[in-house]
N, CA and C of each residue as an Amber inpcrd file, in Angstrom:
protein
   495
   0.8220000  -1.2050000   0.0000000   0.0000000   0.0000000   0.0000000
   0.8550000   1.2540000   0.0000000   2.0390000   1.1790000   0.5760000
   2.8650000   2.3890000   0.6080000   3.4910000   2.6800000  -0.7510000
   3.4230000   1.7390000  -1.6990000   3.9560000   1.9560000  -3.0420000
   3.1470000   3.0140000  -3.7920000   1.8380000   3.0390000  -3.6010000
   1.0010000   4.0020000  -4.3180000   1.3700000   5.4330000  -3.9570000
   1.4670000   5.8060000  -2.6750000   1.8810000   7.1780000  -2.3770000
   3.2800000   7.5040000  -2.9200000   4.1880000   6.5340000  -2.9050000
   5.5340000   6.7670000  -3.4200000   5.4770000   7.0570000  -4.9210000
   4.6420000   6.2900000  -5.6550000   4.4850000   6.5150000  -7.0900000
   3.9080000   7.9000000  -7.3430000   2.9070000   8.2810000  -6.5750000
   2.3120000   9.6100000  -6.7230000   3.3590000  10.6840000  -6.4310000
   4.1340000  10.4890000  -5.3710000   5.1570000  11.4730000  -5.0020000
   6.2000000  11.6050000  -6.1070000   6.7100000  10.4720000  -6.5930000
   7.7220000  10.5300000  -7.6580000   7.1390000  11.1300000  -8.9320000
   5.8940000  10.7810000  -9.2370000   5.2450000  11.3630000 -10.4140000
   5.1350000  12.8740000 -10.2870000   4.7950000  13.3310000  -9.0910000
   4.6760000  14.7760000  -8.8610000   6.0230000  15.4570000  -9.0290000
   7.0620000  14.9150000  -8.4130000   8.3630000  15.5860000  -8.4790000
   9.0020000  15.4500000  -9.8510000   8.8260000  14.3080000 -10.5010000
   9.4240000  14.1210000 -11.8180000   8.7270000  14.9520000 -12.8950000
   7.4390000  15.2080000 -12.7000000   6.6810000  15.9300000 -13.7150000
   6.1040000  17.2470000 -13.1920000   6.7520000  17.7910000 -12.1860000
   6.3130000  19.0780000 -11.6480000   6.2740000  20.1350000 -12.7370000
   7.2700000  20.1260000 -13.6050000   7.3610000  21.1040000 -14.6880000
   6.1220000  21.0410000 -15.5820000   5.5990000  19.8380000 -15.8260000
   4.4050000  19.6860000 -16.6540000   3.1760000  20.2240000 -15.9260000
   3.0810000  19.9400000 -14.6400000   1.9940000  20.4960000 -13.8310000
   2.0710000  22.0210000 -13.8350000   3.2900000  22.5610000 -13.7510000
   3.4650000  24.0180000 -13.7670000   2.9980000  24.6190000 -15.0910000
   3.2470000  23.9370000 -16.2040000   2.7670000  24.4230000 -17.5040000
   1.2450000  24.4600000 -17.5170000   0.6300000  23.4150000 -16.9900000
  -0.8330000  23.3660000 -16.9520000  -1.3810000  24.4900000 -16.0710000
  -0.8230000  24.6400000 -14.8800000  -1.2880000  25.6740000 -13.9490000
  -1.0460000  27.0760000 -14.5230000   0.0820000  27.2690000 -15.1760000
   0.3950000  28.5700000 -15.7720000  -0.5700000  28.8970000 -16.9080000
  -1.0590000  27.8710000 -17.5830000  -1.9390000  28.0820000 -18.7300000
  -3.4090000  28.2940000 -18.3490000  -3.7940000  27.8810000 -17.1720000
  -5.2000000  27.9740000 -16.7530000  -5.7520000  29.4090000 -16.7880000
  -5.0060000  30.4300000 -16.3330000  -5.5860000  31.7820000 -16.3800000
  -5.9920000  32.2400000 -17.7780000  -5.3580000  31.6970000 -18.8000000
  -5.7270000  32.0810000 -20.1640000  -7.1480000  31.6380000 -20.4780000
  -7.5390000  30.4840000 -19.9630000  -8.9030000  30.0080000 -20.2100000
  -9.9300000  30.9790000 -19.6400000  -9.7140000  31.4070000 -18.4070000
 -10.6280000  32.3720000 -17.7940000 -10.6020000  33.7180000 -18.4880000
  -9.4020000  34.1660000 -18.8420000  -9.2800000  35.4650000 -19.5050000
  -9.8950000  35.4250000 -20.9060000  -9.7410000  34.2990000 -21.5870000
 -10.3610000  34.1740000 -22.9120000 -11.8770000  34.2580000 -22.8030000
 -12.4090000  33.5980000 -21.7940000 -13.8560000  33.6390000 -21.5850000
 -14.3010000  35.0720000 -21.2980000 -13.5780000  35.7540000 -20.4180000
 -13.9310000  37.1360000 -20.0790000 -13.7720000  38.0540000 -21.2860000
 -12.7820000  37.7890000 -22.1210000 -12.5240000  38.6710000 -23.2560000
 -13.6420000  38.6450000 -24.2870000 -14.4000000  37.5550000 -24.3460000
 -15.4830000  37.4570000 -25.3310000 -16.4730000  38.6050000 -25.1870000
 -16.7800000  38.9520000 -23.9560000 -17.7140000  40.0550000 -23.7040000
 -17.1580000  41.3650000 -24.2740000 -15.8830000  41.6300000 -24.0090000
 -15.2700000  42.8880000 -24.4360000 -15.0520000  42.9250000 -25.9480000
 -14.7890000  41.7880000 -26.5520000 -14.6260000  41.7350000 -28.0050000
 -15.9680000  41.9880000 -28.6940000 -17.0450000  41.5070000 -28.0930000
 -18.3730000  41.8120000 -28.6570000 -18.6380000  43.3170000 -28.6140000
 -18.1770000  43.9810000 -27.5490000 -18.3590000  45.4220000 -27.4230000
 -17.4590000  46.1870000 -28.3890000 -16.2240000  45.6720000 -28.6060000
 -15.2450000  46.3410000 -29.4670000 -14.4090000  45.2880000 -30.1960000
 -14.8470000  44.8730000 -31.3890000 -14.1410000  43.8300000 -32.1370000
 -12.6790000  44.1670000 -32.4760000 -12.3220000  45.4270000 -32.4240000
 -10.9330000  45.8060000 -32.7290000  -9.9510000  45.2890000 -31.6680000
 -10.4780000  44.8310000 -30.5300000  -9.6200000  44.2910000 -29.4730000
  -9.1960000  42.8400000 -29.7280000  -9.8090000  42.1910000 -30.6980000
  -9.5600000  40.7690000 -30.9560000  -8.0780000  40.4580000 -31.1280000
  -7.4070000  41.1830000 -32.0000000  -5.9860000  40.9200000 -32.2740000
  -5.1360000  41.1450000 -31.0210000  -5.4640000  42.1620000 -30.2360000
  -4.7180000  42.4420000 -29.0140000  -4.8570000  41.3320000 -27.9940000
  -6.0810000  40.8330000 -27.8320000  -6.2870000  39.7120000 -26.9100000
  -5.5080000  38.4840000 -27.3930000  -5.6130000  38.1900000 -28.6810000
  -4.9180000  37.0240000 -29.2270000  -3.4150000  37.1430000 -28.9940000
  -2.8720000  38.3110000 -29.2270000  -1.4350000  38.5510000 -29.0330000
  -1.0530000  38.3880000 -27.5610000  -1.8530000  38.9470000 -26.6670000
  -1.5790000  38.8210000 -25.2290000  -1.6050000  37.3610000 -24.7810000
  -2.6200000  36.6240000 -25.1880000  -2.7460000  35.2270000 -24.7650000
  -1.5990000  34.3850000 -25.3110000  -1.2830000  34.5670000 -26.5750000
  -0.2100000  33.7870000 -27.2020000   1.1340000  34.0900000 -26.5430000
   1.4320000  35.3600000 -26.3760000   2.7120000  35.7350000 -25.7630000
   2.7870000  35.2830000 -24.3070000   1.6880000  35.3730000 -23.5920000
   1.6660000  34.9020000 -22.2110000   2.0100000  33.4150000 -22.1610000
   1.3330000  32.6280000 -22.9920000   1.5680000  31.1820000 -22.9730000
   3.0110000  30.8370000 -23.3250000   3.5880000  31.5510000 -24.2570000
   4.9750000  31.2810000 -24.6430000   5.9270000  31.7260000 -23.5370000
   5.8690000  32.9930000 -23.1590000   6.8450000  33.5480000 -22.2190000
   6.7500000  32.9280000 -20.8290000   5.5400000  32.7800000 -20.3340000
   5.3910000  32.2990000 -18.9550000   5.7330000  30.8150000 -18.8090000
   5.7740000  30.1000000 -19.9050000   6.1010000  28.6740000 -19.8210000
   7.5550000  28.3670000 -20.1580000   8.3260000  29.3510000 -20.5680000
   9.7390000  29.1110000 -20.8730000  10.4780000  28.4910000 -19.6820000
  10.3610000  29.0350000 -18.4680000  11.0910000  28.4040000 -17.3530000
  10.7020000  26.9400000 -17.1350000   9.4350000  26.6160000 -17.3320000
   8.9890000  25.2410000 -17.1030000   9.4870000  24.3130000 -18.1930000
   9.5910000  24.8040000 -19.4130000  10.1590000  24.0030000 -20.4980000
  11.6480000  23.7700000 -20.2430000  12.3440000  24.7990000 -19.7620000
  13.7650000  24.6470000 -19.4150000  13.9140000  23.6040000 -18.3070000
  13.0770000  23.6900000 -17.2910000  13.1250000  22.7230000 -16.1960000
  12.8460000  21.3140000 -16.7140000  11.8000000  21.1670000 -17.4990000
  11.4310000  19.8600000 -18.0280000  12.5100000  19.2680000 -18.9110000
  13.1510000  20.1030000 -19.7110000  14.2310000  19.6260000 -20.5800000
  15.3560000  19.0220000 -19.7470000  15.7870000  19.7380000 -18.7260000
  16.8540000  19.2360000 -17.8640000  16.4790000  17.9410000 -17.1690000
  15.2200000  17.8370000 -16.7700000  14.7830000  16.6360000 -16.0530000
  14.5720000  15.4560000 -17.0060000  13.9950000  15.7040000 -18.1700000
  13.7180000  14.6180000 -19.1180000  15.0110000  13.9960000 -19.6380000
  15.9940000  14.8260000 -19.9640000  17.2290000  14.2590000 -20.5150000
  18.1700000  13.7660000 -19.4240000  17.7510000  13.9010000 -18.1830000
  18.5040000  13.3160000 -17.0760000  19.6550000  14.1560000 -16.5560000
  19.7010000  15.4250000 -16.9100000  20.7860000  16.2870000 -16.4400000
  20.4830000  16.9260000 -15.0910000  19.2180000  16.8720000 -14.6770000
  18.8210000  17.3270000 -13.3400000  18.1560000  16.1250000 -12.6750000
  18.8050000  15.5480000 -11.6580000  18.3100000  14.3080000 -11.0560000
  16.9130000  14.3960000 -10.4410000  16.5580000  15.5530000  -9.8960000
  15.2310000  15.6770000  -9.2950000  14.8550000  17.1500000  -9.1850000
  13.5870000  17.3540000  -8.9090000  13.0640000  18.7020000  -8.7070000
  13.8450000  19.4460000  -7.6350000  14.2840000  18.7250000  -6.6280000
  14.9370000  19.3350000  -5.4710000  16.2570000  20.0170000  -5.8230000
  16.8690000  19.6360000  -6.9310000  18.1330000  20.2590000  -7.3280000
  17.9490000  21.7240000  -7.7420000  16.7250000  22.0970000  -8.0650000
  16.4580000  23.4990000  -8.4060000  16.5010000  24.3920000  -7.1630000
  16.5130000  23.7810000  -5.9820000  16.6490000  24.5350000  -4.7410000
  18.1170000  24.7060000  -4.3490000  19.0260000  24.2090000  -5.1850000
  20.4480000  24.2900000  -4.8900000  21.2330000  24.7820000  -6.1080000
  20.9590000  26.0090000  -6.5310000  21.6220000  26.5120000  -7.7360000
  23.1320000  26.7000000  -7.5580000  23.5830000  26.8520000  -6.3270000
  25.0250000  27.0570000  -6.0950000  25.8490000  25.8340000  -6.4820000
  25.2040000  24.6900000  -6.6790000  25.9400000  23.5040000  -7.1200000
  26.4390000  23.6620000  -8.5570000  25.8750000  24.6240000  -9.2880000
  26.3780000  24.9430000 -10.6250000  25.8470000  24.0800000 -11.7570000
  24.7930000  23.3120000 -11.5270000  24.2080000  22.5280000 -12.6120000
  23.7560000  23.4870000 -13.7180000  24.2600000  23.3250000 -14.9490000
  23.9270000  24.2820000 -16.0130000  22.4380000  24.3750000 -16.3250000
  21.7000000  23.2770000 -16.1490000  20.2650000  23.3160000 -16.4220000
  19.5160000  24.0700000 -15.3240000  19.9680000  23.9150000 -14.1140000
  19.3880000  24.6750000 -13.0070000  19.7150000  26.1560000 -13.1870000
  20.9390000  26.4570000 -13.5620000  21.3300000  27.8500000 -13.7990000
  20.5430000  28.4430000 -14.9720000  20.3210000  27.6290000 -16.0130000
  19.5120000  28.0920000 -17.1490000  18.0940000  28.3950000 -16.7070000
  17.5660000  27.5800000 -15.7880000  16.2140000  27.8210000 -15.2830000
  16.1590000  29.1560000 -14.5490000  17.1270000  29.3900000 -13.6600000
  17.1680000  30.6790000 -12.9560000  17.3730000  31.8210000 -13.9380000
  18.2280000  31.6040000 -14.9190000  18.4490000  32.6280000 -15.9410000
  17.1690000  32.9510000 -16.6870000  16.3800000  31.9190000 -17.0180000
  15.1230000  32.1600000 -17.7320000  14.1430000  32.9500000 -16.8640000
  14.1400000  32.6850000 -15.5570000  13.2780000  33.4530000 -14.6500000
  13.6840000  34.9240000 -14.6200000  14.9800000  35.1640000 -14.5450000
  15.4750000  36.5440000 -14.4770000  15.2160000  37.2720000 -15.7850000
  15.4570000  36.6090000 -16.9160000  15.1710000  37.2260000 -18.2190000
  13.6850000  37.5470000 -18.3250000  12.8440000  36.6360000 -17.8730000
  11.3970000  36.8540000 -17.8980000  11.0150000  38.0650000 -17.0430000
  11.5840000  38.1660000 -15.8570000  11.2960000  39.3080000 -14.9760000
  11.7360000  40.6220000 -15.6150000  12.9050000  40.6330000 -16.2130000
  13.4040000  41.8430000 -16.8780000  12.5130000  42.2070000 -18.0550000
  12.1520000  41.1980000 -18.8730000  11.3270000  41.4500000 -20.0530000
   9.9450000  41.9900000 -19.6680000   9.3260000  41.4050000 -18.6630000
   8.0040000  41.8810000 -18.2430000   8.1010000  43.2850000 -17.6610000
   9.1220000  43.5390000 -16.8630000   9.3130000  44.8800000 -16.2910000
   9.4890000  45.9080000 -17.4010000  10.3150000  45.5960000 -18.3740000
  10.5380000  46.5000000 -19.5070000   9.2330000  46.7540000 -20.2510000
   8.4840000  45.6720000 -20.5150000   7.2320000  45.7970000 -21.2520000
   6.2220000  46.6490000 -20.4800000   6.0780000  46.4010000 -19.1960000
   5.0920000  47.1430000 -18.3960000   5.4550000  48.6230000 -18.2740000
   6.7320000  48.9070000 -18.0480000   7.1430000  50.2810000 -17.7770000
   7.5220000  51.0900000 -19.0120000   8.0750000  50.4340000 -20.0340000
   8.6230000  51.2030000 -21.1520000   8.0010000  50.8970000 -22.5110000
   7.1490000  49.9190000 -22.5950000   6.5170000  49.5600000 -23.8660000
   4.9940000  49.6500000 -23.8010000   4.4800000  50.3030000 -22.7540000
   3.0400000  50.5140000 -22.6490000   2.2530000  49.2970000 -22.2140000
   2.9180000  48.3380000 -21.6110000   2.2370000  47.1120000 -21.1910000
   1.1090000  47.3490000 -20.2050000   1.3210000  48.2580000 -19.2570000
   0.2680000  48.5380000 -18.2660000  -0.9810000  49.0810000 -18.9670000
  -0.7610000  49.9580000 -19.9160000  -1.8880000  50.5400000 -20.6580000
  -2.5770000  49.4880000 -21.5320000  -1.7900000  48.5930000 -22.1150000
  -2.3700000  47.5150000 -22.9280000  -3.2350000  46.6110000 -22.0530000
  -2.7700000  46.3060000 -20.8670000  -3.5450000  45.4530000 -19.9610000
  -4.8420000  46.1410000 -19.5290000  -4.7950000  47.4530000 -19.3560000
  -6.0170000  48.1950000 -18.9950000  -7.0070000  48.1700000 -20.1570000
  -6.4930000  48.3590000 -21.3570000  -7.3480000  48.3780000 -22.5480000
  -8.0170000  47.0180000 -22.7760000  -7.3250000  45.9400000 -22.4160000
  -7.8360000  44.5920000 -22.6190000  -8.3440000  44.0370000 -21.2830000
  -9.5540000  44.4520000 -20.9370000 -10.1930000  44.0550000 -19.6800000
 -10.2460000  42.5380000 -19.5430000 -10.1830000  42.0750000 -18.3120000
 -10.3510000  40.6620000 -18.0310000  -9.0770000  39.8420000 -18.1170000
  -7.9740000  40.4540000 -18.5830000  -6.7180000  39.7090000 -18.6790000
  -6.1100000  39.5460000 -17.2880000  -6.1930000  40.5850000 -16.4910000
  -5.6800000  40.5320000 -15.1190000  -6.8180000  40.2420000 -14.1560000
  -6.4420000  39.7400000 -13.0020000  -7.4670000  39.4740000 -11.9840000
  -7.8150000  40.7350000 -11.2000000  -7.0900000  41.8220000 -11.4740000
  -7.4320000  43.0970000 -10.8410000  -8.0830000  43.9890000 -11.8930000
  -8.9890000  44.8170000 -11.4660000  -9.6730000  45.7240000 -12.3750000
  -9.2900000  47.1480000 -12.0080000  -8.6540000  47.8110000 -12.9430000
  -8.2320000  49.1890000 -12.7010000  -8.1360000  49.9380000 -14.0190000
  -8.2510000  51.2360000 -13.9340000  -8.0350000  52.0770000 -15.1130000
  -6.7750000  52.9230000 -14.9240000  -6.0420000  52.6390000 -13.8640000
  -4.8380000  53.4030000 -13.5480000  -3.5920000  52.5400000 -13.8090000
  -2.7670000  52.9180000 -14.7910000  -1.5530000  52.1500000 -15.0850000
  -0.6060000  52.0410000 -13.8860000  -0.6270000  53.0340000 -13.0120000
   0.2610000  53.0010000 -11.8490000  -0.0850000  51.8430000 -10.9170000
  -1.3500000  51.4790000 -10.8310000  -1.7550000  50.3460000  -9.9980000
  -1.1200000  49.0610000 -10.5360000  -1.1580000  48.8910000 -11.8460000
  -0.5480000  47.7070000 -12.4620000   0.9570000  47.7200000 -12.2440000
   1.5770000  48.8730000 -12.3930000   3.0250000  48.9800000 -12.2000000
   3.4110000  48.6760000 -10.7540000   2.6650000  49.1830000  -9.8140000
   2.9500000  48.9040000  -8.3980000   2.7030000  47.4340000  -8.0700000
   1.6300000  46.8860000  -8.6130000   1.3260000  45.4670000  -8.4180000
   2.4720000  44.6100000  -8.9580000   2.9650000  44.9600000 -10.1540000
   4.0860000  44.2150000 -10.7320000   5.3420000  44.3560000  -9.8690000
   5.6150000  45.5580000  -9.3840000   6.8060000  45.7550000  -8.5450000
   6.7240000  44.9280000  -7.2670000   5.5390000  44.8080000  -6.7190000
   5.3500000  43.9750000  -5.5260000   5.6210000  42.5040000  -5.8690000
   5.0400000  42.0460000  -6.9560000   5.2330000  40.6690000  -7.3990000
   6.7060000  40.4120000  -7.7120000   7.3370000  41.3440000  -8.3890000
   8.7550000  41.2400000  -8.7370000   9.6220000  41.1710000  -7.4860000
   9.3240000  41.9870000  -6.4980000  10.0810000  41.9840000  -5.2430000
  10.0150000  40.6250000  -4.5490000   8.8320000  40.0480000  -4.5100000
   8.6750000  38.7240000  -3.8920000   9.4700000  37.6830000  -4.6930000
   9.3770000  37.7440000  -6.0090000  10.1140000  36.8040000  -6.8510000
  11.6150000  36.9160000  -6.6560000  12.1150000  38.1400000  -6.5980000
  13.5510000  38.3420000  -6.3900000  13.9810000  37.8750000  -5.0050000
  13.1350000  38.1040000  -4.0210000  13.4310000  37.6400000  -2.6610000
  13.5380000  36.1160000  -2.6290000  12.6360000  35.4390000  -3.2980000
  12.6700000  33.9800000  -3.3450000  13.9400000  33.5000000  -4.0590000
  14.3120000  34.1640000  -5.1290000  15.5400000  33.7890000  -5.8390000
  16.7530000  33.9760000  -4.9330000  16.8390000  35.1090000  -4.2610000
  17.9640000  35.3660000  -3.3590000  17.9960000  34.3220000  -2.2420000
  16.8370000  34.0120000  -1.6760000  16.7860000  33.0190000  -0.5970000
  17.2360000  31.6480000  -1.1010000  16.8360000  31.3060000  -2.3120000
  17.2270000  30.0140000  -2.8730000  18.7370000  29.9490000  -3.0730000
  19.3280000  31.0410000  -3.5110000  20.7740000  31.0710000  -3.7430000
  21.5710000  31.0980000  -2.4470000  21.0020000  31.6780000  -1.4030000
  21.7750000  31.8330000  -0.1700000  21.5030000  30.7350000   0.8580000
  20.3800000  30.0560000   0.7670000  20.0510000  29.0040000   1.7310000
  20.8770000  27.7550000   1.4490000  21.1360000  27.0100000   2.4780000
  21.8600000  25.7560000   2.3370000  20.8390000  24.6240000   2.3820000
  20.1660000  24.4300000   1.2810000  19.0870000  23.4400000   1.1920000
  19.6990000  22.0400000   1.0220000  19.2230000  21.1140000   1.7890000
  19.6690000  19.7280000   1.6650000  18.7150000  18.9960000   0.7260000
  19.2800000  18.3950000  -0.2870000  18.4770000  17.6640000  -1.2580000
  18.0470000  16.3390000  -0.6310000  16.7260000  16.0920000  -0.5730000
  16.2490000  14.8320000   0.0210000  16.7380000  13.6310000  -0.7730000
  17.0930000  12.5990000  -0.0770000  17.5260000  11.3420000  -0.7090000
  16.4200000  10.3130000  -0.5220000  15.9340000   9.7820000  -1.6160000
  14.8740000   8.7710000  -1.5690000  15.4240000   7.4750000  -2.1390000
  14.9680000   6.3550000  -1.5890000  15.4290000   5.0750000  -2.1290000
  14.5190000   4.5300000  -3.1700000
């Protein structure tokens, strides 16, 4: 009987990256549903919504594809190795690099490419409703701060990788 929980546990850790892709993609389903109302009101928004959804799915899943690649080809022994980037595993470092590039790209887009205004124009994409770009920018800065804190903690903590038989 204890084999079943072990199989579930190994399946979860071995395929966490796939679960992350699924979870990352779920908000698009809700946003697509919400966007239908706004597209009926203004059909000119169709291309913008399509572009936002497509780019979101591509960009937000890059780290998970990097993680999955390292795990599938056997260069990252387990999910837990991503908590120990100081070991220098190139796939783990690539994963952290993809997170940092993603954070920089989103920050640039929101602050310097009109991303906050685009998100306001395309209602229903975010879970917050606002007409003020500064709210989106502050929300992003808060999210970014938490993400950077987690990255710093991961790099500085001495995490012990669990050993399973």
